[in-house]
C-alpha positions in Angstrom: 29.6 -53.8 -58.7 27.4 -51.3 -56.8 25.2 -50.4 -59.9 23.3 -53.7 -60.0 22.3 -53.3 -56.4 20.7 -49.9 -57.1 18.9 -51.3 -60.1 17.4 -54.0 -57.9 16.2 -51.6 -55.3 14.4 -49.1 -57.6 11.8 -51.6 -58.9 11.0 -52.6 -55.3 10.3 -49.0 -54.4 8.1 -48.6 -57.4 6.0 -51.7 -56.5 5.6 -50.5 -52.9 4.4 -47.1 -54.1 1.8 -48.5 -56.5 0.5 -50.9 -53.8 0.0 -48.1 -51.3 -1.8 -45.9 -53.8 -4.1 -48.8 -54.8 -4.9 -49.7 -51.2 -5.7 -46.1 -50.3 -8.1 -45.8 -53.3 -9.9 -49.0 -52.3 -10.3 -47.7 -48.7 -11.7 -44.4 -50.1 -14.3 -46.2 -52.2 -15.3 -48.6 -49.4 -15.7 -45.8 -46.9 -17.7 -43.5 -49.1 -21.4 -43.2 -48.1 -23.6 -42.8 -49.9 -22.4 -44.8 -52.9 -22.2 -42.7 -56.1 -23.7 -43.8 -59.4 -23.3 -42.0 -62.7 -24.2 -42.4 -66.4 -23.3 -40.5 -69.5 -27.0 -39.9 -70.2 -28.7 -40.0 -66.8 -27.8 -37.4 -64.1 -25.7 -38.8 -61.3 -27.6 -39.9 -58.2 -26.6 -41.4 -54.9 -28.1 -44.2 -52.7 -28.5 -44.3 -49.0 -29.3 -47.0 -46.4 -31.4 -46.4 -43.2 -32.5 -48.9 -40.5 -35.6 -48.6 -38.4 -37.3 -50.6 -35.6 -41.1 -50.9 -35.3 -42.0 -49.9 -31.8 -44.8 -48.2 -29.8 -43.5 -44.7 -30.6 -46.2 -42.1 -31.6 -46.2 -41.5 -35.4 -45.0 -44.9 -36.6 -48.3 -46.7 -36.7 -51.5 -45.3 -38.1 -55.0 -46.7 -38.7 -57.7 -45.2 -40.8 -61.0 -46.9 -40.3 -64.4 -46.9 -41.9 -67.4 -48.6 -40.2 -70.1 -49.8 -42.7 -73.1 -50.6 -40.5 -76.3 -52.5 -41.5 -79.1 -50.2 -40.4 -81.9 -52.8 -40.5 -83.9 -53.3 -37.3 -82.5 -56.8 -36.8 -79.0 -55.3 -36.1 -79.9 -53.5 -32.9 -78.3 -56.0 -30.6 -75.1 -56.2 -32.7 -74.8 -52.4 -32.8 -75.2 -52.3 -29.0 -72.4 -54.9 -28.7 -70.1 -52.6 -30.7 -71.0 -49.7 -28.5 -70.1 -51.8 -25.4 -66.6 -52.7 -26.7 -65.7 -49.5 -28.6 -63.7 -48.2 -25.6 -61.7 -51.4 -25.4 -61.2 -51.2 -29.2 -59.8 -47.7 -29.0 -57.9 -48.5 -25.8 -55.9 -51.2 -27.6 -55.0 -48.8 -30.5 -53.9 -46.0 -28.2 -52.0 -48.5 -26.0 -50.0 -49.4 -29.2 -49.5 -45.6 -30.0 -51.6 -46.0 -33.1 -52.8 -42.7 -34.5 -56.3 -43.6 -35.7 -59.2 -41.9 -37.4 -62.7 -43.3 -37.9 -65.8 -42.5 -40.0 -69.1 -44.3 -40.2 -71.5 -44.9 -43.1 -74.4 -47.4 -43.5 -75.6 -50.1 -45.9 -78.8 -48.1 -46.7 -79.2 -47.8 -50.5 -80.3 -44.2 -50.1 -77.2 -43.2 -48.0 -74.7 -43.4 -50.9 -71.6 -43.5 -48.7 -72.4 -40.4 -46.7 -70.9 -40.1 -43.2 -72.8 -40.2 -40.0 -72.5 -36.8 -38.3 -73.2 -36.0 -34.7 -75.6 -33.2 -33.7 -72.6 -31.0 -33.1 -71.3 -31.6 -36.7 -68.6 -34.2 -36.0 -68.2 -36.9 -38.7 -64.5 -37.7 -38.1 -63.2 -39.2 -34.9 -59.5 -39.1 -34.1 -57.2 -40.7 -31.5 -56.5 -37.2 -30.2 -60.1 -36.7 -29.2 -60.6 -37.2 -25.5 -64.2 -38.2 -26.1 -63.6 -40.5 -29.1 -65.4 -43.5 -27.7 -68.5 -41.5 -26.6 -68.6 -39.7 -30.0 -68.7 -43.1 -31.8 -71.5 -44.3 -29.5 -73.4 -41.1 -30.4 -72.9 -41.7 -34.1 -74.1 -45.3 -33.8 -77.1 -44.2 -31.9 -78.0 -41.7 -34.7 -78.2 -44.5 -37.3 -81.8 -44.6 -38.5 -83.5 -47.9 -39.3 -83.8 -48.2 -43.1 -84.1 -50.6 -46.0 -83.2 -54.2 -45.8 -81.9 -54.0 -49.4 -78.4 -53.5 -48.3 -75.7 -52.0 -50.5 -72.8 -52.1 -48.2 -70.1 -52.7 -50.8 -71.4 -49.9 -53.0 -71.6 -47.5 -50.1 -68.1 -48.5 -48.8 -66.6 -47.7 -52.2 -68.4 -44.3 -52.3 -67.2 -43.4 -48.8 -63.6 -44.6 -49.6 -63.5 -42.3 -52.6 -64.0 -39.3 -50.3 -61.4 -40.2 -47.7 -57.8 -39.1 -47.5 -55.8 -42.0 -46.4 -52.0 -42.2 -45.6 -51.4 -46.0 -45.9 -54.2 -48.5 -45.2 -58.0 -48.0 -45.0 -59.5 -50.7 -42.8 -63.2 -51.2 -43.7 -65.2 -53.0 -41.0 -68.6 -54.2 -42.1 -71.4 -55.2 -39.6 -74.2 -57.0 -41.4 -76.7 -59.9 -41.0 -78.0 -59.8 -44.6 -76.7 -60.3 -48.1 -75.3 -57.4 -49.9 -77.4 -56.4 -53.0 -75.1 -53.7 -54.5 -75.9 -53.5 -58.2 -72.6 -54.6 -59.7 -70.9 -58.0 -59.4 -68.3 -58.3 -56.6 -65.5 -58.6 -59.2 -66.4 -55.1 -60.5 -66.0 -53.6 -57.1 -62.7 -55.4 -56.6 -61.5 -53.7 -59.8 -62.8 -50.4 -58.5 -61.0 -50.7 -55.2 -57.8 -51.9 -57.0 -58.0 -48.8 -59.2 -58.4 -46.6 -56.1 -55.4 -48.3 -54.5 -53.3 -47.4 -57.5 -54.6 -43.8 -57.8 -54.2 -43.0 -54.1 -51.1 -45.1 -53.5 -52.7 -46.9 -50.5 -54.3 -50.2 -49.6 -57.7 -51.5 -48.5 -58.3 -54.2 -45.9 -61.8 -55.6 -45.2 -63.1 -57.0 -42.0 -66.7 -58.1 -42.4 -68.7 -59.3 -39.4 -71.3 -61.5 -41.1 -73.6 -64.4 -40.5 -73.2 -67.8 -42.1 -74.8 -71.2 -41.8 -72.3 -72.0 -39.0 -73.1 -68.9 -37.0 -74.3 -69.8 -33.5 -77.1 -67.3 -33.5 -78.3 -67.9 -37.0 -82.0 -68.7 -37.4 -83.1 -70.3 -40.7 -80.9 -70.7 -43.7 -77.9 -68.4 -43.9 -75.9 -70.2 -46.5 -75.9 -67.2 -48.8 -75.8 -64.4 -46.3 -72.6 -62.4 -46.3 -71.0 -64.3 -49.1 -70.4 -61.2 -51.2 -68.6 -59.5 -48.3 -66.6 -62.7 -47.9 -65.7 -62.7 -51.6 -64.5 -59.1 -51.3 -62.4 -59.8 -48.2 -60.8 -62.8 -49.9 -59.9 -60.7 -52.9 -57.8 -58.4 -50.6 -56.4 -61.1 -48.3 -52.8 -60.0 -49.1 -53.7 -56.7 -47.4 -54.5 -58.4 -44.1 -58.3 -58.8 -44.6 -60.1 -61.1 -42.1 -63.7 -62.4 -41.8 -65.6 -62.7 -38.5 -68.8 -64.2 -37.2 -71.3 -61.5 -36.4 -72.8 -63.7 -33.6 -69.5 -63.3 -31.8 -69.0 -59.6 -32.4 -69.0 -58.6 -28.7 -66.2 -61.0 -27.9 -64.1 -60.7 -31.1 -64.6 -57.0 -32.1 -61.5 -55.9 -30.0 -59.4 -58.5 -31.8 -59.8 -56.4 -35.0 -57.9 -53.6 -33.3 -55.0 -55.9 -32.9 -55.0 -56.9 -36.6 -55.4 -53.2 -37.7 -52.5 -52.1 -35.6 -50.1 -54.4 -37.4 -51.1 -53.5 -41.0 -49.0 -50.4 -41.5 -45.9 -48.7 -40.2 -44.6 -45.4 -41.6 -41.1 -44.0 -41.2 -39.6 -40.6 -41.9 -36.5 -40.8 -44.0 -33.5 -38.6 -43.2 -33.3 -37.4 -46.8 -35.8 -36.8 -49.6 -36.0 -40.0 -51.8 -36.4 -40.1 -55.5 -36.8 -43.9 -55.6 -37.0 -46.8 -53.2 -34.5 -49.5 -54.2 -35.0 -52.2 -51.6 -36.8 -52.8 -48.3 -36.3 -55.8 -46.0 -38.3 -56.7 -42.9 -36.5 -58.9 -40.4 -34.1 -59.9 -43.1 -36.7 -60.7 -45.8 -37.0 -58.6 -48.9 -40.4 -57.1 -49.4 -42.2 -56.9 -52.7 -42.7 -53.4 -54.1 -46.4 -53.7 -53.5 -45.7 -53.9 -49.7 -44.1 -50.5 -49.4 -44.9 -47.0 -50.8 -43.1 -43.7 -50.9 -45.6 -40.8 -50.1 -45.8 -37.5 -52.1 -43.6 -35.7 -49.6 -40.7 -38.0 -50.6 -39.8 -38.4 -46.9 -42.5 -40.8 -45.7 -42.1 -44.5 -46.4 -45.0 -46.7 -45.4 -45.0 -50.5 -45.1 -48.4 -52.1 -45.5 -50.2 -55.4 -45.9 -50.3 -58.7 -44.1 -46.8 -58.3 -42.7 -47.3 -58.8 -38.9 -45.5 -55.6 -38.0 -44.9 -56.4 -34.4 -42.8 -54.5 -31.9 -39.1 -55.0 -32.5 -39.5 -55.7 -36.2 -36.3 -54.6 -38.0 -36.6 -52.6 -41.3 -33.7 -51.8 -43.7 -34.3 -49.3 -46.5 -32.1 -48.6 -49.5 -33.2 -45.6 -51.6 -31.9 -43.1 -54.1 -31.5 -39.4 -53.3 -30.9 -36.5 -55.8 -27.3 -35.8 -56.7 -25.8 -32.9 -54.7 
């Protein structure tokens, strides 16, 4: 009569052992980080998740800026207004710990996207320069009065081709005339889109122009600035905005606020081979809104994203198999 009891106990012990082994294996898989992936034809890789917070910490935000200035005599007052507010413009950027750099070109058809250079040979102003505002004032003062046949879009493209940009180039135009660059605006839109792809960056446009509604307009301005407006609208998804030139003294510092929120870059803990997914405040971002830089460690978010303080970023990415 004892044999049947032993027979009943042995299956129960077997079930218990199998259950324990399965549970331990499930815990092992759940706890493994990063998650392993493999294929018979593709070398195995791993994925990793990191979380970041947008804040006023040096190195997160950057702003690369190009001024395109109408150098006709009618722009003297507006150029003086920019000089008056440039310290406030830079002050906002530095207050947000934005690492900025700035160059200046003109709309003159003979300038071809060259950069204004000070008497001491400076053509690039950086946030680390103690005299950044004074240097820009000097540059603006060196702009020579030239032709009213403005080719601001053509010169902006020529200047942009020469510039090394990390994430977003903000192109700020100051003009009270119509652009007469030789190609249709659509051709320049294609050119800038090609440059975006080649350089793995974005362009945002901020034209200060006159229109029929401008408070300081004299005569008919219905067609003035419309080409700059068309260009800005083509890159609206990158955060482009259009402003009234007549209000440049009061609204110019606002552009600094817009620029400061166009890009945020983070340093990944491990070199990435591919970005799998990025969310901002719980919302998945399109692939066009983020880019992995050549060092494979720098991930930049860019576009009209409103990257304010406290924004929460989650990144999933692949890393090489160990």
